[in-house]
C-alpha positions in Angstrom: 99.0 93.0 99.0 102.1 91.4 100.5 103.2 92.3 103.9 105.4 95.4 104.2 109.1 95.2 104.8 110.2 97.6 107.5 113.6 99.2 107.1 113.4 100.9 110.5 110.9 101.8 113.2 107.7 103.4 112.0 108.1 105.8 114.9 110.9 107.5 113.0 108.3 108.8 110.5 107.7 111.9 112.5 111.4 112.8 112.3 111.3 112.1 108.6 108.3 114.4 108.0 110.0 117.2 109.9 113.1 116.8 107.8 111.0 116.9 104.7 109.3 120.0 105.9 112.6 121.7 106.5 114.0 120.6 103.2 110.9 121.9 101.4 110.9 125.2 103.2 114.5 126.1 103.2 115.6 129.1 105.3 112.7 131.4 104.3 109.8 129.2 105.4 108.6 127.8 102.1 109.2 127.1 98.5 109.5 130.1 96.2 106.6 130.7 93.8 108.8 129.7 90.9 108.8 126.2 92.2 105.0 126.0 92.6 102.8 123.4 91.0 99.4 121.8 91.5 98.8 118.7 93.6 95.9 116.6 92.5 93.9 115.1 95.4 91.5 112.2 94.4 89.4 110.9 97.3 87.1 107.9 96.9 84.0 108.4 99.0 81.6 110.7 100.7 79.9 107.8 102.5 82.9 107.6 104.8 82.8 111.1 106.4 86.5 111.3 107.4 87.6 112.0 103.8 86.0 115.4 103.4 85.9 116.4 107.1 89.5 115.4 108.0 91.8 114.2 105.2 91.0 116.8 102.6 91.5 120.0 104.7 94.6 118.5 106.4 96.3 117.7 103.1 95.4 121.0 101.7 96.8 122.9 104.7 100.0 120.8 104.8 100.7 121.3 101.1 100.4 125.0 101.6 102.7 124.9 104.6 105.4 123.0 102.7 105.0 124.9 99.4 103.1 128.2 99.8 102.9 128.7 96.1 101.4 125.3 95.4 97.7 124.7 94.9 95.6 121.6 95.5 93.0 120.4 93.0 90.4 118.1 94.7 87.8 115.7 93.4 85.7 113.0 95.2 84.5 110.0 93.2 81.5 109.2 95.4 82.4 105.5 95.4 82.1 105.4 91.6 85.1 103.9 89.7 84.3 105.4 86.4 84.0 108.9 88.0 87.4 108.5 89.6 89.0 107.4 86.3 87.6 110.5 84.6 88.7 112.7 87.4 92.2 111.3 87.3 92.5 111.6 83.5 91.4 115.2 83.8 94.2 115.8 86.4 96.7 114.2 84.0 95.5 116.4 81.1 95.7 119.4 83.3 99.3 118.6 84.0 99.4 118.5 87.8 102.8 118.1 89.4 101.9 115.2 91.6 98.8 113.1 92.4 97.5 111.8 95.8 95.1 109.0 95.0 92.9 107.0 97.4 91.4 104.5 94.9 87.8 103.4 94.8 89.1 100.2 93.2 92.8 99.6 93.2 92.8 97.3 90.2 90.5 99.4 88.1 92.7 102.5 88.5 95.8 100.7 87.3 95.6 102.0 83.8 95.1 105.6 85.0 98.2 105.2 87.3 100.1 104.0 84.3 98.9 107.0 82.2 100.1 109.4 85.0 103.5 107.6 85.1 103.9 108.0 81.3 103.1 111.7 81.7 105.8 112.0 84.3 103.4 112.6 87.1 104.2 110.8 90.4 101.3 109.1 92.1 101.1 108.8 95.9 98.6 106.1 97.0 96.8 107.4 100.1 95.2 105.1 102.7 94.7 102.3 100.1 97.4 101.0 97.8 96.5 101.3 94.1 98.0 99.0 91.5 100.4 100.2 88.8 103.7 102.3 89.1 103.0 104.0 92.4 105.7 106.3 93.7 104.8 106.4 97.3 102.3 105.1 99.9 100.9 106.9 103.0 98.7 104.8 105.2 98.3 102.9 108.5 99.3 99.4 109.2 96.2 97.5 108.1 97.3 94.3 109.8 97.4 96.1 113.1 94.0 97.6 112.5 92.5 94.1 112.3 94.5 92.8 115.3 93.2 95.7 117.4 89.6 95.0 116.4 89.9 91.3 117.1 91.6 91.7 120.5 89.0 94.2 121.6 86.2 92.0 120.4 87.6 89.0 122.3 88.0 91.1 125.5 84.4 92.4 125.3 83.0 88.9 124.7 85.0 87.5 127.5 83.8 90.2 129.9 80.2 89.6 129.0 80.5 85.9 129.1 79.0 85.6 125.6 79.4 82.6 123.3 82.3 81.9 121.0 80.4 82.6 117.7 80.9 85.8 115.8 79.9 87.4 112.5 82.6 88.9 110.3 81.6 92.0 108.3 84.6 92.5 106.0 85.4 95.3 103.6 84.7 95.6 99.9 86.7 93.0 98.0 87.8 95.6 95.5 89.7 97.4 98.4 93.3 96.3 98.9 93.0 97.2 102.6 90.0 94.8 103.1 92.2 91.7 102.9 94.9 93.3 105.0 92.4 94.1 107.8 90.9 90.6 107.6 94.3 88.8 107.7 95.2 90.9 110.8 92.0 90.0 112.5 92.2 86.3 111.7 95.7 86.1 113.1 94.1 86.8 116.5 90.7 85.1 116.1 91.9 81.8 114.7 91.1 78.9 117.0 89.5 81.3 119.6 86.0 81.8 118.1 83.7 80.2 115.6 82.9 82.4 112.6 79.2 81.7 112.1 78.9 83.9 109.0 81.4 86.0 107.0 80.4 88.7 104.5 82.3 91.1 102.2 80.3 94.3 102.5 80.1 95.9 99.0 81.3 99.5 99.0 81.3 99.5 102.8 77.7 100.7 102.6 75.6 100.7 105.7 72.5 99.4 103.8 74.5 96.5 102.5 75.8 95.8 106.0 72.2 95.9 107.2 71.2 93.2 104.7 74.1 91.0 105.5 73.6 91.3 109.2 69.9 90.6 108.8 70.8 87.4 106.9 73.2 86.4 109.6 70.5 86.7 112.3 68.1 84.6 110.2 70.7 81.9 109.6 72.2 81.8 113.1 69.4 82.8 115.3 69.1 86.1 117.3 70.7 84.8 120.5 73.6 82.9 119.0 75.8 85.9 118.0 78.4 86.7 120.6 80.1 89.5 118.7 80.5 91.3 115.3 83.8 92.1 113.7 82.8 95.1 111.6 85.5 96.4 109.4 84.6 100.1 109.8 82.1 102.5 111.4 79.9 102.6 108.3 79.6 98.8 108.3 79.1 98.9 112.1 76.2 101.3 111.8 74.4 99.0 109.3 75.1 95.9 111.4 73.9 97.6 114.6 70.7 98.8 113.0 69.9 95.3 111.8 70.6 93.8 115.3 68.3 96.4 116.8 65.6 95.7 114.2 65.8 92.1 115.2 65.2 93.3 118.8 68.4 91.8 120.1 69.1 93.3 123.5 71.7 94.1 124.5 73.5 94.5 121.2 76.5 92.2 121.2 80.0 93.8 121.0 80.6 95.4 117.6 83.9 96.8 116.4 84.6 99.6 113.9 87.2 101.8 112.3 87.7 105.5 111.4 86.4 107.1 114.6 83.4 108.7 112.9 81.5 111.1 115.2 78.3 109.0 115.1 80.4 105.9 115.9 81.9 107.6 118.9 78.5 108.5 120.1 77.4 104.9 119.7 80.3 103.9 121.8 79.3 106.3 124.5 75.7 105.0 124.4 76.9 101.4 124.5 75.6 100.4 121.0 79.1 100.0 119.6 82.0 98.6 121.6 85.0 100.2 119.9 86.5 101.9 116.9 90.0 102.2 115.5 91.3 105.8 115.5 93.9 106.5 112.8 95.4 109.9 113.5 94.6 111.3 110.1 96.8 114.3 110.6 100.0 112.2 110.5 98.7 110.3 107.4 97.7 113.5 105.7 101.1 115.2 106.5 103.0 112.1 105.1 101.0 112.2 101.8 101.5 116.0 101.5 105.2 115.8 102.2 105.6 113.0 99.6 103.6 115.0 97.0 105.7 118.1 97.5 109.0 116.2 97.5 108.2 114.2 94.4 106.8 117.2 92.6 110.2 118.9 93.1 112.1 115.8 92.0 113.4 114.9 95.5 113.8 111.5 97.1 111.3 110.1 99.7 114.1 108.6 101.7 113.6 111.0 104.7 109.8 110.5 104.7 109.2 106.8 103.8 110.8 104.4 106.3 109.1 101.2 105.0 108.5 99.6 101.7 105.5 97.6 100.5 104.7 95.4 97.5 101.5 95.6 95.4 100.4 92.9 93.0 102.2 94.9 90.2 105.0 96.9 91.9 107.7 96.0 94.4 109.5 98.2 96.9 107.1 101.1 97.0 108.4 103.7 99.5 105.8 103.8 102.3 104.9 105.5 105.5 102.9 103.1 107.7 101.6 104.7 110.8 100.2 103.1 114.0 96.4 103.0 114.7 94.9 103.2 118.1 91.9 101.3 119.6 89.3 103.5 121.2 86.6 102.4 123.6 84.4 104.4 126.0 87.3 104.4 128.5 89.8 106.4 126.4 87.8 108.7 124.2 88.9 111.7 126.2 92.6 110.7 126.1 92.6 110.1 122.4 90.0 111.8 120.2 89.3 114.8 122.5 92.9 115.3 123.4 94.0 115.3 119.8 91.2 117.8 118.9 89.3 115.5 116.6 86.1 116.2 118.5 85.2 118.4 121.5 83.2 117.0 124.4 80.4 119.3 123.3 80.3 117.7 119.9 80.2 114.2 121.3 77.9 114.7 124.3 74.5 115.7 123.0 71.9 116.3 125.7 70.5 112.8 125.2 74.0 111.3 125.8 74.9 113.4 128.8 74.3 110.7 131.4 76.3 108.2 129.4 79.1 110.8 128.9 79.2 111.3 132.6 79.6 107.6 133.1 82.4 107.5 130.5 84.3 110.3 132.3 83.6 112.9 129.6 83.0 116.4 130.8 82.3 119.8 129.2 85.9 120.8 129.9 87.2 119.3 126.8 89.5 121.4 124.6 87.7 123.7 122.1 88.7 123.7 118.5 
């Protein structure tokens, strides 16, 4: 995917979402039932826990707020391209008013996106940009995700005095975001570290990451890995398991993304150095606002303040939000403050001493 062209500050997205909300609701707090329709929501994976635990309920809730008479039809592909194609074709046959699609494989879903377009159904790409005539894109700045990971990794390696050699555990090559993340990371890492091994982790699966990390340890040696640039928390979990199985102590700094609960707990315990928190609420609200607006034939001008180009389509209206780096020092100020997790959820009895050291207490806000 080519780099986005920003028409104005991404910070203005919040104002755009508010304007879209007001436009959708009118003076009586919501769309009339006569304007109701179904929003199709197609998520890619159950392996990455955020989709069902965060994205889905947030999108469903926001659609209802913007259009009380609207309904959301949901399906999860479980990382299977053929399943997602069938699910999308079913939504098209059903005649949904708009589709929110997070593609398992951006290229493979192109024909389904074209079919939706021919049927007059706008498709909003969510989190990952699908190919074909996409009408809108709600995501985070993938280049910034990679840069945050790379900067954090360099800081951790510098603090520990570890060597300059790292292992890169990149995303699935079928994911359009994988290259975006990698380019962002490389813009920081270039000429600062030696990349001993680099892998594209198929389907972001922990078991595949384990195998790749095991191969890296065998090839490089157990004491010649200064850090691991892991693209997300699922990949980080597999990489860390392999490092532990090789009896590498302490585990070198490992990055992540998605702020999964088990990753946050690994950060507290010291097994994982950082994760990238993408405030899913803002992303979910952007996608919901786009779906409601397009379903009623309205422009995305007040919601999308950026455009992006895919390999097939130029100038796609986009909302690109800002990710946040999370380490043990700012869990409370980010994830706990935003209500993503409570201190009680993070701090199991086993982790209590580490939580105390990280400044986490039982006084975190309850959900």
